[in-house]
C-alpha positions as CSV (number, residue, x, y, z in Angstrom):
1,M,-16.5,-12.8,-17.1
2,T,-15.9,-13.3,-13.3
3,H,-12.9,-11.6,-11.8
4,L,-11.1,-13.3,-9.0
5,F,-9.9,-10.0,-7.4
6,T,-11.8,-6.8,-7.0
7,Y,-10.1,-3.5,-7.5
8,L,-9.7,-1.7,-4.1
9,G,-9.8,2.0,-4.9
10,V,-9.6,5.1,-2.9
11,E,-12.8,4.0,-1.1
12,Y,-10.7,1.4,0.7
13,Y,-7.3,3.1,1.0
14,H,-8.3,6.6,2.2
15,P,-10.3,5.3,5.2
16,A,-7.4,2.9,6.1
17,R,-5.0,5.8,6.0
18,Q,-7.3,7.8,8.3
19,I,-7.3,4.9,10.8
20,I,-3.5,4.8,10.9
21,A,-3.3,8.6,11.0
22,G,-5.6,8.5,14.1
23,K,-3.1,6.2,15.9
24,V,0.3,7.1,14.5
25,P,1.6,10.7,14.8
26,D,2.8,12.0,11.4
27,P,2.7,8.7,9.5
28,S,4.6,8.1,6.2
29,Y,3.1,5.8,3.6
30,F,5.1,3.7,1.2
31,I,3.0,2.3,-1.7
32,F,4.3,-1.0,-3.2
33,S,2.8,-1.8,-6.6
34,D,3.7,-3.4,-9.8
35,E,1.9,-0.5,-11.5
36,P,3.4,2.6,-9.7
37,D,2.4,5.1,-12.4
38,F,-1.3,3.9,-12.2
39,V,-1.2,4.2,-8.4
40,A,0.3,7.6,-8.5
41,R,-2.5,8.8,-10.8
42,E,-5.2,7.0,-8.9
43,L,-4.4,8.1,-5.4
44,D,-4.7,11.8,-4.5
45,P,-1.3,13.2,-3.7
46,C,-1.2,13.7,0.0
47,R,1.3,14.4,2.7
48,G,3.5,11.4,3.6
49,I,2.8,9.2,0.6
50,T,5.7,7.8,-1.5
51,V,4.9,5.6,-4.4
52,L,7.9,3.3,-4.9
53,P,9.2,2.5,-8.3
54,S,8.7,-1.1,-9.6
55,L,10.9,-3.3,-7.5
56,T,11.7,-7.0,-7.6
57,P,9.5,-9.2,-5.4
58,I,12.4,-9.7,-3.0
59,E,13.1,-6.0,-2.7
60,S,9.4,-5.3,-2.1
61,L,9.1,-7.9,0.6
62,E,12.2,-6.8,2.4
63,L,11.2,-3.2,2.4
64,A,7.6,-4.0,3.5
65,R,9.0,-6.2,6.3
66,L,10.7,-3.1,7.7
67,C,7.4,-1.1,8.0
68,R,5.8,-0.9,11.4
69,H,2.2,-0.7,10.2
70,Y,0.5,-2.1,7.1
71,I,-2.5,-1.5,5.0
72,C,-3.0,-4.7,3.2
73,S,-4.6,-5.1,-0.2
74,N,-6.6,-8.1,-1.5
75,S,-3.5,-9.9,-2.8
76,T,-1.7,-12.8,-1.2
77,F,1.6,-11.1,-2.0
78,S,0.7,-8.2,0.2
79,F,0.3,-10.5,3.2
80,F,3.9,-11.9,3.0
81,G,5.8,-8.8,4.0
82,R,3.5,-7.6,6.7
83,P,4.9,-7.4,10.3
84,C,4.0,-10.4,12.5
């Protein structure tokens, strides 16, 4: 079976966090996911990370729009809320 999307694990997100941490003093990270419990288990707890509870798509997009920086996943939805 061919999967359309590949799971992006810590091998993707930890280096992305390091890039932002090198440019933004004391960053805070807000994780948007439709599986917050899985994300909380998968990502090592670290300073500045908040895994948000399941939100409606509108709530997620509105909160994401307010963020100044963005680590984008391989999902079309994650592109919609990013800052322009």
